[in-house]
Residue frames relative to the residue before (quaternion, step in Angstrom):
aa qw qx qy qz dx dy dz
X 1.0000 0.0000 0.0000 0.0000 0.00 0.00 0.00
X 0.4028 -0.7263 0.5065 0.2318 3.57 -0.80 1.03
X 0.3656 -0.7378 0.5149 0.2385 3.61 -0.70 0.98
X 0.1621 -0.7686 0.6141 0.0763 3.53 -1.15 0.72
X 0.3195 -0.7249 0.5805 0.1884 3.54 -1.10 0.76
X 0.1558 -0.7763 0.6073 0.0651 3.56 -0.79 1.07
X 0.1723 -0.7973 0.5750 0.0641 3.57 -0.60 1.19
X 0.1594 -0.7782 0.6037 0.0671 3.56 -0.51 1.21
X 0.7827 0.1971 -0.1864 0.5601 3.57 -0.74 1.03
X 0.1778 0.8584 -0.4675 0.1141 3.56 1.06 0.80
X 0.6704 0.4940 -0.3157 0.4548 3.61 1.19 -0.21
X 0.5529 0.6161 -0.3939 0.3995 3.60 1.25 -0.05
X 0.7581 -0.3789 0.2688 0.4576 3.56 -1.31 -0.01
X 0.7410 0.3901 -0.2287 0.4964 3.59 0.73 -1.03
X 0.6710 0.5180 -0.3116 0.4293 3.59 0.85 -0.91
X 0.6717 0.4892 -0.3080 0.4632 3.60 0.91 -0.84
X 0.6112 0.5306 -0.3552 0.4677 3.59 1.12 -0.56
X 0.6161 0.5195 -0.3394 0.4851 3.60 1.09 -0.68
X 0.6142 0.5439 -0.3539 0.4491 3.61 0.96 -0.78
X 0.6703 0.4900 -0.3050 0.4664 3.60 0.85 -0.92
X 0.6273 0.5442 -0.3392 0.4418 3.58 0.99 -0.81
X 0.7080 0.4525 -0.2755 0.4671 3.59 0.78 -0.98
X 0.6210 0.5318 -0.3453 0.4608 3.59 1.04 -0.68
X 0.6786 0.5019 -0.2959 0.4473 3.59 0.88 -0.92
X 0.7636 0.3792 -0.1910 0.4865 3.56 1.03 -0.79
X 0.4564 -0.7323 0.4220 0.2779 3.57 1.25 0.16
X 0.4076 0.7152 -0.4633 0.3282 3.57 1.07 0.76
X 0.5285 -0.6563 0.4295 0.3247 3.62 -1.04 0.69
X 0.1606 0.7841 -0.5827 0.1414 3.57 -0.76 1.03
X 0.2002 -0.7224 0.6417 0.1622 3.51 -1.37 0.29
X 0.2402 -0.7750 0.5725 0.1184 3.58 -0.73 1.08
X 0.1256 -0.8187 0.5595 0.0298 3.56 -0.52 1.21
X 0.1887 -0.7323 0.6431 0.1203 3.52 -1.21 0.69
X 0.7177 -0.4124 0.3147 0.4646 3.59 -1.26 -0.10
X 0.6320 0.5308 -0.3357 0.4540 3.59 1.23 -0.35
X 0.7446 0.3794 -0.2285 0.4993 3.61 0.94 -0.80
X 0.7690 0.1164 -0.1055 0.6197 3.60 1.24 -0.31
X 0.0572 -0.8283 0.5572 0.0149 3.61 0.29 1.21
X 0.3916 -0.7778 0.4375 0.2242 3.57 -0.21 1.26
X 0.7281 0.4455 -0.2493 0.4575 3.57 0.97 -0.79
X 0.7197 0.3659 -0.2344 0.5415 3.60 1.28 0.07
X 0.1512 -0.8415 0.5114 0.0860 3.62 0.38 1.18
X 0.6012 0.5851 -0.3655 0.4032 3.59 1.09 -0.59
X 0.7144 0.4190 -0.2470 0.5031 3.59 1.24 -0.38
X 0.4253 0.7054 -0.4750 0.3098 3.60 1.17 0.25
X 0.5102 -0.6387 0.4701 0.3329 3.61 -1.09 0.60
X 0.5748 -0.5907 0.4480 0.3463 3.54 -1.29 0.32
X 0.0467 -0.7743 0.6310 0.0135 3.55 -1.04 0.85
X 0.3531 -0.7402 0.5381 0.1945 3.56 -1.26 0.37
X 0.6767 -0.4911 0.3639 0.4105 3.54 -1.33 0.17
X 0.6271 0.5394 -0.3407 0.4468 3.59 1.20 -0.37
X 0.6228 0.5748 -0.3281 0.4172 3.57 1.24 -0.38
X 0.2249 -0.7342 0.6206 0.1590 3.53 -1.37 0.29
X 0.2479 -0.7504 0.5971 0.1374 3.55 -0.98 0.92
X 0.1555 -0.7496 0.6388 0.0767 3.55 -0.86 1.04
X 0.1457 -0.8422 0.5175 0.0419 3.55 -0.06 1.34
X 0.0418 0.8267 -0.5516 0.1025 3.54 0.07 1.40
X 0.5278 0.6396 -0.4135 0.3760 3.59 1.25 -0.19
X 0.1943 0.7761 -0.5795 0.1549 3.58 -0.91 0.90
X 0.3858 -0.6305 0.6119 0.2814 3.49 -1.35 0.42
X 0.0244 -0.8581 0.5102 -0.0521 3.58 -0.28 1.28
X 0.4579 0.6570 -0.4772 0.3618 3.61 1.19 0.24
X 0.2718 -0.8429 0.4415 0.1442 3.50 0.29 1.38
X 0.7224 0.4216 -0.2621 0.4814 3.60 0.80 -0.91
X 0.6420 0.5228 -0.3320 0.4520 3.61 0.95 -0.79
X 0.5833 0.6002 -0.3736 0.4000 3.59 1.10 -0.63
X 0.5737 0.6087 -0.3832 0.3917 3.59 1.10 -0.60
X 0.7653 0.3151 -0.1774 0.5325 3.58 1.08 -0.68
X 0.7304 0.3156 -0.2254 0.5622 3.58 1.30 0.03
X 0.0458 0.8517 -0.5211 0.0301 3.62 0.74 0.97
X 0.6163 0.5642 -0.3638 0.4118 3.60 0.98 -0.73
X 0.6699 0.4837 -0.2945 0.4801 3.56 0.93 -0.90
X 0.6484 0.5372 -0.3201 0.4342 3.56 0.92 -0.89
X 0.7027 0.4465 -0.2693 0.4840 3.59 0.85 -0.92
X 0.6059 0.5682 -0.3557 0.4284 3.58 1.07 -0.67
X 0.7199 0.4167 -0.2362 0.5023 3.58 1.08 -0.73
X 0.7874 0.3960 -0.1876 0.4336 3.58 0.74 -1.06
X 0.7991 0.3352 -0.1386 0.4794 3.58 1.03 -0.74
X 0.7405 0.4860 -0.2658 0.3806 3.56 0.54 -1.18
X 0.6480 0.5218 -0.3665 0.4165 3.69 0.96 -0.51
X 0.5209 0.6991 -0.4092 0.2693 3.62 1.11 -0.53
X 0.6622 0.4873 -0.3500 0.4489 3.67 0.76 -0.79
X 0.6599 0.5014 -0.3092 0.4664 3.60 1.05 -0.74
X 0.6353 0.5125 -0.3307 0.4738 3.60 1.02 -0.73
X 0.6806 0.4923 -0.2845 0.4621 3.57 0.99 -0.84
X 0.6193 0.5380 -0.3445 0.4565 3.59 1.21 -0.34
X 0.5549 0.5971 -0.3975 0.4213 3.59 1.23 -0.22
X 0.5731 -0.6224 0.4018 0.3505 3.61 -1.12 0.47
X 0.5876 0.6191 -0.3615 0.3753 3.59 1.20 -0.41
X 0.5269 -0.5727 0.5201 0.3521 3.51 -1.35 0.30
X 0.2310 -0.7912 0.5583 0.0948 3.59 -1.01 0.85
X 0.0980 -0.7374 0.6664 0.0513 3.54 -0.96 1.01
X 0.0816 -0.8169 0.5706 -0.0206 3.55 -0.42 1.30
X 0.2340 -0.7738 0.5748 0.1267 3.58 -0.97 0.86
X 0.0719 -0.8050 0.5886 -0.0175 3.55 -0.76 1.12
X 0.4945 -0.6948 0.4902 0.1798 3.54 -1.31 -0.15
X 0.5617 -0.5795 0.4725 0.3541 3.54 -1.29 0.41
X 0.5016 0.6723 -0.4194 0.3473 3.62 1.23 -0.22
X 0.5818 0.5921 -0.3913 0.3973 3.63 1.15 -0.33
X 0.6621 0.4377 -0.3021 0.5281 3.58 1.30 -0.11
X 0.1362 -0.7926 0.5910 0.0623 3.56 -1.21 0.44
X 0.2390 0.7903 -0.5252 0.2060 3.56 0.74 1.10
X 0.2959 -0.7578 0.5499 0.1891 3.61 -0.87 0.88
X 0.6688 0.5181 -0.2696 0.4600 3.59 1.28 -0.28
X 0.3144 -0.7827 0.5016 0.1924 3.63 -0.39 1.16
X 0.6220 0.5345 -0.3591 0.4455 3.62 1.17 -0.26
X 0.5815 0.5809 -0.3824 0.4222 3.61 1.22 -0.20
X 0.2997 -0.7577 0.5455 0.1962 3.62 -0.58 1.06
X 0.2137 -0.7561 0.6088 0.1092 3.54 -1.01 0.88
X 0.0834 -0.8239 0.5606 0.0065 3.57 -0.18 1.29
X 0.7173 -0.4311 0.3197 0.4443 3.54 -1.32 0.03
X 0.7243 0.4276 -0.2429 0.4832 3.59 1.13 -0.56
X 0.4370 0.6818 -0.4733 0.3466 3.61 1.25 0.06
X 0.4708 -0.6807 0.4682 0.3095 3.63 -0.78 0.90
X 0.5118 -0.6160 0.5027 0.3254 3.53 -1.12 0.66
X 0.5858 -0.5635 0.4425 0.3788 3.55 -1.24 0.40
X 0.5833 -0.5399 0.4488 0.4086 3.61 -1.16 0.43
X 0.5922 -0.6040 0.3999 0.3530 3.56 -1.03 0.77
X 0.6066 0.5823 -0.3518 0.4114 3.59 1.10 -0.63
X 0.6811 0.4730 -0.2863 0.4800 3.61 1.21 -0.41
X 0.6753 0.5132 -0.2708 0.4553 3.58 1.29 -0.22
X 0.4907 -0.6147 0.5251 0.3249 3.51 -1.29 0.43
X 0.7339 -0.4355 0.2844 0.4370 3.57 -1.30 0.16
X 0.6451 0.5166 -0.3324 0.4544 3.60 0.87 -0.89
X 0.6829 0.4823 -0.2887 0.4666 3.58 0.83 -0.97
X 0.6217 0.5315 -0.3405 0.4637 3.59 1.02 -0.73
X 0.6550 0.5226 -0.3235 0.4396 3.58 0.93 -0.87
X 0.6817 0.4630 -0.2934 0.4846 3.59 1.00 -0.76
X 0.6237 0.5300 -0.3440 0.4601 3.61 1.04 -0.69
X 0.6759 0.4748 -0.2988 0.4779 3.58 0.93 -0.84
X 0.5811 0.5481 -0.3783 0.4678 3.60 1.10 -0.54
X 0.6510 0.5162 -0.3182 0.4566 3.58 0.98 -0.79
X 0.6267 0.5247 -0.3541 0.4545 3.60 1.02 -0.64
X 0.6073 0.5280 -0.3563 0.4748 3.59 1.09 -0.59
X 0.6259 0.5295 -0.3366 0.4631 3.58 0.99 -0.79
X 0.6972 0.4967 -0.2783 0.4357 3.56 0.82 -1.00
X 0.6443 0.5132 -0.3204 0.4678 3.58 1.20 -0.43
X 0.6248 0.5358 -0.3320 0.4608 3.60 1.28 -0.24
X 0.6745 -0.4542 0.3620 0.4556 3.61 -1.21 0.24
X 0.5353 -0.7033 0.3717 0.2839 3.53 -0.74 1.11
X 0.7000 0.4841 -0.2868 0.4397 3.60 1.05 -0.62
X 0.5753 0.6282 -0.3591 0.3815 3.59 1.26 0.03
X 0.8203 0.2257 -0.0630 0.5218 3.60 1.11 -0.49
X 0.1305 -0.7139 0.6770 0.1227 3.48 -1.43 0.38
X 0.1396 -0.7780 0.6090 0.0660 3.56 -1.00 0.86
X 0.1286 -0.8116 0.5693 0.0249 3.57 -0.48 1.24
X 0.1520 -0.7831 0.5989 0.0705 3.57 -0.58 1.17
X 0.0458 0.7920 -0.6052 0.0663 3.54 -0.99 0.85
X 0.1449 -0.7841 0.5960 0.0953 3.53 -1.31 0.18
X 0.8452 0.2069 -0.1425 0.4718 3.53 -1.34 0.38
X 0.1147 0.8352 -0.5272 0.1064 3.58 0.84 0.98
X 0.0447 -0.7982 0.5999 -0.0315 3.55 -0.83 1.10
X 0.0955 -0.7717 0.6270 0.0476 3.54 -1.26 0.51
X 0.6574 -0.4834 0.3688 0.4450 3.61 -1.18 0.33
X 0.5642 -0.6366 0.4157 0.3218 3.54 -1.06 0.75
X 0.5492 0.5815 -0.4016 0.4461 3.58 1.27 -0.12
X 0.5387 0.6009 -0.4001 0.4344 3.58 1.27 -0.28
X 0.4430 -0.7324 0.4439 0.2650 3.62 -0.79 0.91
X 0.6037 0.5763 -0.3696 0.4085 3.61 1.18 -0.30
X 0.4420 -0.7327 0.4441 0.2654 3.61 -0.69 1.01
X 0.0334 -0.7571 0.6524 0.0052 3.53 -1.00 0.94
X 0.8021 -0.3037 0.1952 0.4757 3.58 -1.30 -0.08
X 0.7403 0.4226 -0.2516 0.4583 3.59 0.75 -0.99
X 0.5485 0.5666 -0.4046 0.4630 3.60 1.14 -0.44
X 0.6920 0.4913 -0.2798 0.4490 3.55 0.87 -1.00
X 0.6159 0.5291 -0.3485 0.4683 3.59 1.05 -0.70
X 0.6566 0.5138 -0.3147 0.4537 3.58 0.89 -0.92
X 0.6463 0.5137 -0.3246 0.4616 3.59 0.99 -0.77
X 0.6579 0.5272 -0.3171 0.4343 3.59 0.99 -0.79
X 0.5848 0.5938 -0.3818 0.3996 3.61 1.12 -0.51
X 0.6006 0.5813 -0.3666 0.4087 3.60 1.17 -0.42
X 0.7927 0.2820 -0.1435 0.5211 3.60 1.13 -0.52
X 0.7393 0.3624 -0.2120 0.5264 3.61 1.23 -0.16
X 0.3554 -0.7374 0.5382 0.2006 3.55 -1.14 0.68
X 0.7549 0.1619 -0.1073 0.6265 3.57 1.33 -0.12
X 0.2459 -0.7869 0.5507 0.1309 3.58 -0.90 0.89
X 0.2314 -0.7384 0.6204 0.1275 3.55 -0.80 1.07
X 0.0031 -0.8158 0.5754 -0.0578 3.58 -0.71 1.09
X 0.5341 -0.6639 0.4302 0.2983 3.55 -0.91 0.98
X 0.1027 -0.8177 0.5663 0.0067 3.55 -0.89 1.03
X 0.6864 0.4493 -0.3135 0.4783 3.61 1.16 0.37
X 0.5575 0.4946 -0.4388 0.5020 3.57 1.15 0.72
X 0.1721 -0.8200 0.5440 0.0448 3.57 -0.74 1.09
X 0.2418 0.7588 -0.5801 0.1706 3.55 -1.01 0.84
X 0.3930 -0.6723 0.5592 0.2845 3.54 -1.34 -0.30
X 0.4482 -0.6883 0.4903 0.2916 3.63 -0.82 0.89
X 0.1739 -0.7665 0.6127 0.0824 3.55 -1.05 0.87
X 0.2364 -0.7853 0.5588 0.1227 3.57 -0.55 1.16
X 0.5317 -0.7033 0.3663 0.2975 3.54 -0.65 1.18
X 0.6568 0.5045 -0.3327 0.4509 3.61 0.95 -0.73
X 0.6345 0.5104 -0.3314 0.4765 3.60 1.05 -0.67
X 0.6199 0.5477 -0.3355 0.4508 3.57 1.03 -0.80
X 0.6792 0.4958 -0.2969 0.4525 3.58 0.86 -0.95
X 0.6373 0.5161 -0.3289 0.4684 3.58 0.96 -0.80
X 0.6498 0.5308 -0.2955 0.4568 3.56 1.00 -0.91
X 0.6655 0.4795 -0.3034 0.4849 3.60 0.91 -0.89
X 0.6422 0.5250 -0.3307 0.4501 3.57 0.93 -0.84
X 0.7112 0.4780 -0.2770 0.4348 3.58 0.72 -1.03
X 0.7927 0.3615 -0.1717 0.4599 3.58 0.88 -0.90
X 0.8050 0.3054 -0.1425 0.4883 3.59 0.96 -0.73
X 0.7647 0.3616 -0.1998 0.4946 3.60 1.09 -0.57
X 0.6793 0.5126 -0.3122 0.4224 3.60 0.75 -0.98
X 0.6472 0.5108 -0.3611 0.4357 3.69 0.88 -0.66
X 0.6844 0.4543 -0.2766 0.4987 3.59 1.19 -0.52
X 0.7770 0.1425 -0.0500 0.6111 3.58 0.98 -0.94
X 0.0772 -0.8647 0.4947 0.0413 3.63 0.30 1.19
X 0.0378 0.7902 -0.6062 0.0819 3.55 0.42 1.21
X 0.4005 -0.6817 0.5391 0.2902 3.61 -0.97 0.71
X 0.3127 -0.7338 0.5702 0.1967 3.56 -1.04 0.76
X 0.5597 -0.6108 0.4276 0.3617 3.61 -0.99 0.76
X 0.5373 -0.6491 0.4241 0.3318 3.62 -0.93 0.80
X 0.6071 0.5630 -0.3576 0.4319 3.59 1.19 -0.43
X 0.7470 0.2839 -0.1791 0.5739 3.58 1.29 -0.25
X 0.0023 -0.8341 0.5516 -0.0021 3.61 0.49 1.11
X 0.5322 -0.6215 0.4581 0.3473 3.58 -1.11 0.58
X 0.5831 -0.5518 0.4567 0.3833 3.55 -1.23 0.47
X 0.4246 -0.6976 0.5076 0.2745 3.60 -0.85 0.88
X 0.0631 -0.7853 0.6159 -0.0015 3.55 -0.81 1.05
X 0.2543 -0.8056 0.5110 0.1588 3.61 -0.19 1.19
X 0.4679 -0.6772 0.4830 0.2987 3.60 -1.03 0.71
X 0.4579 -0.6428 0.5227 0.3223 3.58 -1.12 0.58
X 0.6122 -0.5505 0.3931 0.4095 3.63 -1.15 0.36
X 0.8486 0.1860 -0.1445 0.4736 3.53 -1.30 0.61
X 0.3490 0.7338 -0.5160 0.2710 3.60 1.05 0.67
X 0.2070 -0.7579 0.6067 0.1211 3.54 -1.25 0.47
X 0.6248 -0.5438 0.3808 0.4110 3.61 -1.11 0.54
X 0.3005 -0.7766 0.5349 0.1433 3.55 -0.98 0.88
X 0.4705 -0.6286 0.5223 0.3327 3.55 -1.09 0.57
X 0.4698 -0.7060 0.4683 0.2480 3.53 -1.17 0.55
X 0.6671 0.4311 -0.3270 0.5120 3.57 0.96 0.81
X 0.6647 0.5067 -0.3720 0.4038 3.55 -1.29 0.29
X 0.7120 -0.4305 0.3463 0.4334 3.53 -1.31 -0.43
X 0.0283 -0.7741 0.6324 -0.0030 3.55 -1.13 0.78
X 0.2420 -0.7508 0.5954 0.1525 3.57 -1.10 0.72
X 0.2697 -0.7434 0.5953 0.1425 3.54 -0.84 1.06
X 0.0485 0.8466 -0.5174 0.1151 3.56 -0.11 1.32
X 0.2961 -0.7323 0.5811 0.1961 3.61 -0.68 1.01
X 0.4857 -0.5962 0.5369 0.3470 3.53 -1.23 0.45
X 0.5592 0.5945 -0.4490 0.3638 3.54 -1.23 0.48
X 0.6167 -0.5839 0.3860 0.3602 3.56 -1.22 0.41
X 0.5812 -0.5102 0.4796 0.4145 3.52 -1.32 0.19
X 0.0492 -0.7802 0.6226 0.0342 3.53 -1.15 0.61
X 0.3906 -0.6658 0.5615 0.2982 3.55 -1.32 -0.04
X 0.6658 -0.4876 0.3639 0.4319 3.56 -1.24 0.27
X 0.6375 0.5326 -0.3342 0.4452 3.59 1.02 -0.77
X 0.7013 0.4520 -0.2831 0.4729 3.61 0.81 -0.94
X 0.5975 0.5396 -0.3619 0.4699 3.58 1.11 -0.59
X 0.6539 0.5025 -0.3120 0.4717 3.59 0.95 -0.83
X 0.6194 0.5423 -0.3412 0.4537 3.59 1.03 -0.73
X 0.6749 0.4911 -0.2992 0.4624 3.57 0.91 -0.92
X 0.6551 0.4973 -0.3186 0.4712 3.56 0.99 -0.79
X 0.6282 0.5283 -0.3417 0.4577 3.59 1.01 -0.73
X 0.6231 0.5291 -0.3384 0.4661 3.60 1.02 -0.73
X 0.6314 0.5222 -0.3264 0.4713 3.57 1.05 -0.77
X 0.6617 0.5127 -0.3099 0.4509 3.59 0.96 -0.83
X 0.6396 0.5368 -0.3302 0.4402 3.59 1.11 -0.57
X 0.7587 0.1446 -0.1213 0.6235 3.59 1.28 -0.32
X 0.0166 0.8657 -0.5002 0.0147 3.59 0.70 1.07
X 0.5278 -0.6339 0.4569 0.3329 3.60 -1.11 0.62
X 0.7675 0.1274 -0.0820 0.6228 3.58 1.24 -0.47
X 0.6573 -0.5043 0.3546 0.4335 3.63 -1.15 0.39
X 0.4432 -0.7107 0.4883 0.2450 3.54 -0.98 0.88
X 0.4619 -0.6225 0.5350 0.3359 3.58 -1.10 0.56
X 0.6626 -0.5350 0.3483 0.3917 3.56 -1.16 0.56
X 0.6330 0.5705 -0.3392 0.3986 3.58 1.03 -0.73
X 0.7214 0.4352 -0.2468 0.4788 3.60 1.18 -0.51
X 0.4874 0.6983 -0.4347 0.2931 3.61 1.15 -0.37
X 0.6650 0.4916 -0.3467 0.4426 3.67 0.81 -0.75
X 0.6345 0.5500 -0.3352 0.4272 3.61 1.07 -0.68
X 0.6031 0.5962 -0.3550 0.3935 3.58 1.17 -0.48
X 0.8176 0.2286 -0.1074 0.5174 3.61 1.13 -0.44
X 0.4708 0.6787 -0.4579 0.3287 3.63 1.18 -0.12
X 0.5043 -0.6512 0.4589 0.3332 3.64 -0.92 0.75
X 0.2134 -0.7570 0.6083 0.1065 3.55 -1.11 0.83
X 0.0789 -0.8097 0.5815 0.0074 3.57 -0.90 0.91
X 0.3597 -0.7556 0.5028 0.2167 3.62 -0.71 1.04
X 0.0070 -0.7832 0.6214 -0.0213 3.56 -1.04 0.86
X 0.5382 -0.5986 0.4767 0.3532 3.55 -1.30 0.21
X 0.6898 -0.4747 0.3518 0.4185 3.55 -1.30 0.31
X 0.6484 0.5528 -0.3195 0.4146 3.56 1.00 -0.80
X 0.4964 0.6766 -0.4260 0.3381 3.61 1.19 -0.39
X 0.7520 0.4058 -0.2178 0.4715 3.60 0.95 -0.85
X 0.2508 -0.8057 0.5063 0.1779 3.60 1.25 -0.22
X 0.1227 0.8228 -0.5407 0.1248 3.57 0.89 0.96
X 0.5640 -0.6298 0.4083 0.3443 3.62 -0.98 0.73
X 0.7708 0.3294 -0.1724 0.5174 3.60 0.97 -0.83
X 0.4830 -0.6545 0.4895 0.3143 3.61 -1.03 0.70
X 0.2698 -0.7477 0.5895 0.1437 3.54 -1.22 0.65
X 0.5444 -0.5735 0.4760 0.3850 3.59 -1.16 0.45
X 0.3208 -0.7689 0.5224 0.1816 3.59 -0.74 1.00
X 0.8051 0.0864 -0.0173 0.5865 3.58 1.08 -0.67
X 0.0035 0.8264 -0.5598 0.0601 3.56 0.11 1.31
X 0.1140 0.8142 -0.5533 0.1336 3.56 0.52 1.22
X 0.0431 -0.8208 0.5694 -0.0176 3.56 0.46 1.24
X 0.0640 -0.7763 0.6271 -0.0015 3.55 -1.00 0.92
X 0.2629 -0.7649 0.5687 0.1498 3.57 -0.93 0.91
X 0.0690 -0.8011 0.5943 0.0176 3.56 -0.82 1.02
X 0.6780 0.5599 -0.2599 0.3992 3.58 1.27 -0.06
X 0.7608 0.4159 -0.2167 0.4486 3.59 0.99 -0.68
X 0.6217 -0.5740 0.4010 0.3511 3.54 -1.32 0.27
X 0.8268 0.0708 -0.0281 0.5574 3.60 1.11 -0.29
X 0.4088 -0.6700 0.5600 0.2654 3.51 -1.35 0.37
X 0.6049 -0.4880 0.4537 0.4360 3.52 -1.33 -0.03
X 0.6462 -0.5167 0.3691 0.4233 3.62 -1.18 0.37
X 0.6435 -0.5247 0.3754 0.4120 3.61 -1.18 0.45
X 0.4598 -0.7262 0.4340 0.2700 3.55 -0.67 1.09
X 0.6190 0.5428 -0.3972 0.4055 3.71 0.91 -0.59
X 0.6594 0.5165 -0.3095 0.4500 3.59 1.15 -0.60
X 0.6968 0.4968 -0.2551 0.4501 3.57 1.25 -0.33
X 0.4079 0.7368 -0.4698 0.2645 3.61 1.22 -0.05
X 0.6404 0.5435 -0.3360 0.4262 3.58 0.98 -0.80
X 0.5650 0.6061 -0.3836 0.4078 3.60 1.21 -0.46
X 0.5522 0.6169 -0.3956 0.3975 3.58 1.20 -0.41
X 0.6888 0.4794 -0.2774 0.4677 3.59 1.15 -0.56
X 0.4412 0.7071 -0.4551 0.3135 3.60 1.27 -0.01
């Protein structure tokens, strides 16, 4: 039986990137939307087989709005998990650094680090943490949970990310205040997909990739050991921790000497003053991870160094 990849949430930032990946590589997939796979109505889900893999990219990600809409957030992020795990297919679930609550950027957060107590988390983070508890209650060989943070995509992508929002703010502001006390590493969506494919999917479904589309080379860290294909995994780019402010500074430097002419929408971002502020400056309804120092101890390789990938945002 030919395995098929089912992409849940295929119109979102991560799901649409998976669609492009499978299209480019000529692999069998089905792209689902809320209409063809309504997460809150399991009785209307399509039939899948044990040979299939579900890529669960659908999520309620409006972190601040979730504080006032917890029912909707849990209905999308948490409650479908027991039903998804009851299906015969393998499940690849995507989670977040928000399930941790470390104030110390020197503290490594590995796959075995306990999640923060729910009382320390906002609604969105609680919904993802509780989804993980459903995974852990299922047979261990049925699922993989990929935690990631600071997901970015090329600015040609229609889905808003950090730099899209900065560019929009330049139209109404003469100075950009940017948080400088949250630490993390940017994760580029194309690198994430290559990493998941190479480590979690290709060993199970060894489709050959066309030579015209070679995978991104991901060097192994020293003293690595083969990883099992189930449980929790951290998608970690190589490179130092940074803050949103320093990341914006580096991107602004790139815009000042761009590899290709800038679109008009990005020109103001190349020279607008940037000012560092604390998290409390914005008084956001939901708490944010202050130190998302995700560390991978399970896989054969990390994602490419994030400083080398900034130029990919202009693709």
